[in-house]
C-alpha positions, 0 to 999 in steps of 0.5 A, spaced: 514 527 514 507 529 514 503 534 510 500 538 516 506 543 515 506 544 508 504 549 504 502 548 497 506 553 492 500 553 487 494 555 492 498 558 498 494 553 502 495 548 507 496 541 503 492 538 509 486 541 507 487 539 499 484 546 496 486 545 489 488 538 485 495 539 487 494 539 494 490 533 494 495 529 490 501 531 494 496 529 500 494 522 497 502 521 496 504 522 503 499 518 506 499 512 501 501 506 504 502 500 500 502 493 502 508 491 506 509 484 503 509 484 495 503 480 492 508 475 488 511 473 495 504 472 497 502 468 491 508 464 492 506 462 499 499 460 497 502 456 492 507 452 496 501 451 501 497 448 496 502 443 494 504 442 502 496 440 503 496 436 496 502 432 499 499 431 506 493 429 503 496 423 498 500 421 504 494 420 509 490 417 504 
């Protein structure tokens, strides 16, 4: 769904133009794209990578 064909109920203008605060909020919500990977998962991956590097350093040294 896109905001190109939506009409604002408050100002009767196209939402894509963002004429009023309601239009701008609706447009921003339609185009908001969050990260596809949850931040907790990224952090867990970094911690795991750190421990693997630590183990490899101990084994090699």
